[in-house]
FITOR-495808 format. One record per residue: residue number from 0; chain; x, z, y of N, C-alpha, C, CB in turn. Coordinates in steps of 0.001 Angstrom, whole numbers, padded with zeros to 6 digits, m for minus. Glycine has a CB too. Layout:
REM FITOR-495808
<NUM,A,<X,Z,Y>,<X,Z,Y>,<X,Z,Y>,<X,Z,Y>>
...
END
This chain:
REM FITOR-495808
<0,A,<143022,162914,123895>,<142520,161454,124011>,<140975,161689,124066>,<143008,160410,122663>>
<1,A,<141248,161287,124224>,<138492,161584,123823>,<138089,160841,122571>,<136754,160237,125536>>
<2,A,<136880,161646,121632>,<136910,161063,120650>,<135863,160225,121044>,<136880,161778,119507>>
<3,A,<135530,159552,119914>,<134840,158268,120422>,<133239,159145,119732>,<135570,156313,119534>>
<4,A,<131817,158807,120764>,<131220,159052,119616>,<130060,157682,119142>,<130524,160542,119863>>
<5,A,<129811,158293,117363>,<129076,157539,117052>,<127382,156773,117547>,<129218,158044,116193>>
<6,A,<127417,155979,117965>,<126255,155356,118177>,<125079,155637,117935>,<126284,154541,117813>>
<7,A,<123982,155898,118766>,<122489,156057,117464>,<121994,154975,118486>,<121182,157996,117160>>
<8,A,<120646,154928,118050>,<119635,154444,118175>,<118463,154308,119290>,<119390,154814,117392>>
<9,A,<118255,153476,119994>,<117501,153655,121350>,<116688,152095,121045>,<118713,153825,123055>>
<10,A,<115257,152993,121086>,<113877,151780,120822>,<113206,151455,121625>,<112839,152016,120026>>
<11,A,<111917,150289,122047>,<111166,149907,122237>,<109894,150371,121800>,<111474,149107,122095>>
<12,A,<109569,150929,120527>,<108749,151590,120411>,<109158,152335,118975>,<107559,150849,120606>>
<13,A,<108300,153265,118111>,<108328,154059,117348>,<107369,153912,116674>,<108486,155026,117721>>
<14,A,<107662,154709,115295>,<106527,154867,114251>,<106656,155915,113504>,<106383,153817,113357>>
<15,A,<105726,156537,112523>,<106645,157888,111590>,<106360,157271,110092>,<105806,159946,111764>>
<16,A,<107387,158107,109885>,<107871,157988,108274>,<106844,158430,107792>,<109150,158781,107671>>
<17,A,<106667,158117,106616>,<106669,159103,104980>,<106255,160552,105485>,<108566,159274,104016>>
<18,A,<108036,160532,105894>,<108424,161913,105716>,<108213,162520,106821>,<109710,162142,105325>>
<19,A,<107660,161888,107156>,<107404,162770,109268>,<107664,162789,110111>,<107527,163705,109876>>
<20,A,<109084,161924,110592>,<110584,161390,111269>,<109730,160778,111952>,<111927,160484,110484>>
<21,A,<110372,160692,112908>,<109883,159263,113804>,<110805,158248,113777>,<109659,159473,115384>>
<22,A,<110444,156862,113931>,<111847,155959,113323>,<111270,155415,114662>,<112057,154849,111505>>
<23,A,<112810,154067,114473>,<112827,153043,115763>,<111861,152226,115227>,<114292,152182,116200>>
<24,A,<111098,151449,116198>,<110443,150020,116024>,<110997,149117,117164>,<108730,150077,116115>>
<25,A,<110011,147891,117053>,<110519,146938,117704>,<111704,146980,118368>,<109783,146626,118386>>
<26,A,<112006,146175,119488>,<113915,146178,120711>,<114324,147181,120398>,<114064,146275,122690>>
<27,A,<115485,147229,119442>,<116634,148348,118825>,<117974,147786,119187>,<116598,148562,117029>>
<28,A,<118586,149289,120287>,<119708,149115,121381>,<120506,150097,120610>,<119367,149499,123141>>
<29,A,<121834,149718,120394>,<122749,151586,120502>,<122632,151900,121552>,<124457,151911,120290>>
<30,A,<123151,152830,121808>,<123246,154195,122625>,<123696,155420,122679>,<122517,154519,122770>>
<31,A,<124799,156114,123402>,<125857,156357,123210>,<125132,158117,123511>,<127089,155438,124124>>
<32,A,<124371,159206,123175>,<124107,160069,123517>,<124751,160823,124098>,<123750,160370,122958>>
<33,A,<123838,161268,125863>,<125084,161467,127132>,<124765,160578,127593>,<126676,161490,126995>>
<34,A,<124908,160113,127794>,<124738,158401,128371>,<122918,157902,128788>,<125377,157129,126709>>
<35,A,<122941,157610,130372>,<121558,157135,130281>,<121164,155465,129584>,<121089,157227,131845>>
<36,A,<122355,154767,129525>,<122354,153333,128797>,<122536,153274,127761>,<123095,152472,129095>>
<37,A,<122413,151889,127778>,<122872,151674,126019>,<124518,150754,126137>,<121284,150330,124915>>
<38,A,<124470,150721,125514>,<125873,150095,124907>,<126145,149001,125845>,<125793,149469,123259>>
<39,A,<124902,147815,125946>,<125523,146285,126125>,<125337,146444,127425>,<124801,144840,125416>>
<40,A,<124735,147595,128388>,<123950,147879,129845>,<123092,148416,130038>,<123545,147110,130465>>
<41,A,<121397,148306,129062>,<120822,148731,129777>,<120220,150276,130416>,<120335,148100,129469>>
<42,A,<119536,150284,130988>,<119212,151925,131239>,<118203,152019,131031>,<119360,152620,132442>>
<43,A,<118442,153474,130059>,<116631,153713,129266>,<115909,154053,130240>,<116285,155026,128031>>
<44,A,<115855,155075,130616>,<115279,155039,132266>,<113963,153696,133542>,<116928,154908,132938>>
<45,A,<114915,152824,133325>,<114115,151985,133552>,<113692,150624,132404>,<114632,151652,134730>>
<46,A,<114100,150592,131358>,<113611,149854,130015>,<112470,150317,129255>,<114639,149861,129041>>
<47,A,<111970,151980,129341>,<111290,152462,129290>,<111576,152910,127722>,<110322,151864,129851>>
<48,A,<113329,152676,127287>,<113656,152473,125788>,<113251,154227,125561>,<115621,151807,125345>>
<49,A,<113125,154649,124506>,<112926,155797,123761>,<114319,155782,122556>,<111246,155713,123059>>
<50,A,<114810,157126,123001>,<116194,157603,122399>,<115681,158252,121150>,<117138,158710,123400>>
<51,A,<116325,157896,119763>,<116656,158452,118382>,<117911,158660,118080>,<116234,157705,117394>>
<52,A,<118251,160301,118732>,<120039,160815,118515>,<119550,160804,116924>,<120841,162832,119387>>
<53,A,<118938,161004,116052>,<119139,161393,114395>,<118563,160203,114246>,<118381,162832,113525>>
<54,A,<118636,159107,114384>,<118939,157851,113994>,<120245,156760,113861>,<118253,157455,114608>>
<55,A,<121494,156508,113259>,<122871,156487,113551>,<122508,154231,113828>,<124229,157411,111752>>
<56,A,<123319,154024,114329>,<122983,152791,114611>,<124033,151676,114462>,<122515,152838,115825>>
<57,A,<123200,151378,112985>,<124375,151237,111523>,<123755,149527,111277>,<123941,152779,109603>>
<58,A,<123871,148692,112332>,<123446,147272,111894>,<124559,146003,111986>,<122204,146891,112831>>
<59,A,<124449,145568,111308>,<125721,144332,111043>,<124861,142717,111913>,<126031,143991,108608>>
<60,A,<125670,141691,112170>,<125477,140727,113056>,<124045,140093,111434>,<127381,139599,113703>>
<61,A,<125067,140206,109986>,<124338,139281,108953>,<122980,140159,108575>,<125390,138939,107465>>
<62,A,<123106,140961,109075>,<121210,141341,108371>,<120248,140658,108840>,<120478,142841,108684>>
<63,A,<119520,140469,107597>,<118179,140594,108157>,<116661,140802,108163>,<118171,140062,108420>>
<64,A,<116370,140252,109319>,<114634,141826,109733>,<113300,140394,109046>,<114084,142477,113012>>
<65,A,<113036,141051,108290>,<112025,140821,107889>,<110662,141063,108138>,<112210,141026,107202>>
<66,A,<109241,140133,107854>,<108050,140774,108467>,<107953,142206,107921>,<106709,139951,108154>>
<67,A,<108186,142927,106855>,<107494,144037,106408>,<108960,144963,107041>,<106958,144041,104490>>
<68,A,<109526,144746,107967>,<110371,145878,108760>,<109713,145705,110389>,<112361,145509,108677>>
<69,A,<109961,147254,110793>,<109385,148661,111371>,<109892,147477,113175>,<110662,150877,110705>>
<70,A,<111679,147252,112844>,<112737,146688,113376>,<111945,145050,113499>,<114233,146931,112341>>
<71,A,<111687,144674,115037>,<112060,142908,115366>,<112597,142418,116412>,<110999,142046,115433>>
<72,A,<113499,142965,116074>,<115039,142324,117137>,<115586,143576,117549>,<114689,141252,118847>>
<73,A,<117144,143063,116823>,<118512,143778,117227>,<118917,143493,118263>,<119568,143607,116500>>
<74,A,<119328,144057,119527>,<120666,143295,120435>,<121806,142895,119872>,<121271,144121,121451>>
<75,A,<122395,141623,119797>,<123250,141146,119834>,<124847,141737,120126>,<122779,140446,120435>>
<76,A,<123987,142214,121567>,<125479,142761,122146>,<126253,144095,121555>,<125269,143127,123708>>
<77,A,<124976,144752,121232>,<125324,145997,120881>,<125515,146180,119440>,<124411,146859,121359>>
<78,A,<125155,144575,118903>,<125926,144671,117904>,<127826,144406,117939>,<125185,143749,117093>>
<79,A,<127868,143890,118769>,<129354,143148,118676>,<129570,144582,119947>,<129610,140839,119272>>
<80,A,<128703,145674,120404>,<130301,146491,120777>,<130461,147416,119817>,<130465,147384,122293>>
<81,A,<129540,147326,118677>,<129527,148759,117806>,<130578,148167,116436>,<127507,149349,117177>>
<82,A,<131152,147049,116239>,<131513,146661,114959>,<132632,146300,115924>,<130625,145597,113887>>
<83,A,<134038,146211,114444>,<135087,146730,114929>,<136295,144880,115072>,<135595,148279,113630>>
<84,A,<137155,145372,116034>,<137584,144089,116849>,<138828,143834,115949>,<137950,144314,118665>>
<85,A,<139181,142817,115677>,<139931,142612,114531>,<139578,142952,113360>,<140915,143060,114620>>
<86,A,<139224,142515,112825>,<138658,142789,111390>,<138202,141879,110987>,<137759,143685,111167>>
<87,A,<139474,141105,109712>,<139349,139782,109533>,<138944,140016,107415>,<141153,138792,110247>>
<88,A,<138400,139479,107036>,<138113,139240,105582>,<139596,138621,105214>,<136674,138120,105265>>
<89,A,<140784,138133,105831>,<141814,137085,105103>,<142909,137884,105507>,<141899,135349,105620>>
<90,A,<143917,137374,105067>,<145422,138551,106281>,<146352,136797,105568>,<146525,141451,105181>>
<91,A,<147145,136489,106460>,<147843,135733,106148>,<148971,135831,104899>,<148196,135552,107182>>
<92,A,<149921,135430,103909>,<150697,136055,103281>,<151652,135539,103613>,<150554,136189,102164>>
<93,A,<152179,134170,103915>,<153675,133752,104510>,<153201,132294,105968>,<154933,132868,102673>>
<94,A,<153331,133652,106942>,<153966,133012,108052>,<154333,132240,108771>,<154361,133038,108146>>
<95,A,<153942,130614,108906>,<154912,130607,109851>,<156571,130414,110665>,<154670,131161,109846>>
<96,A,<157733,130467,110295>,<158881,130874,111563>,<158657,130571,112721>,<160153,130328,111509>>
END
C-alpha cells in the first residue's frame, strides 16, 4: 500500500521572514509535492500559486486569522481534505440495543 505524503503549502504570495526563509502569504492551499494541483483541485500552473515544500499545511477549521498575519485566507476545502474523518471528541458509553 502506498504511503500518503504530508500536505505542504501552496500560496498566492510570499514574504521573507526574519531568518531569511520565504514564507507563504495571501491565499493558502494544501498541496502534495509531486502533483500539479492542490487538494481542492486547483491547478498550480493556471492559478499561479507558489509552492512551499518546506512549510507543512497544519491549518485547522478553528484557526483565526488576525490583521498581523501574512496569510489572509485559508481554503476551507483544503482544510477539510487534510483533517481526519470520523474524529469525534466524544464516544457513546452505553449504546442502545
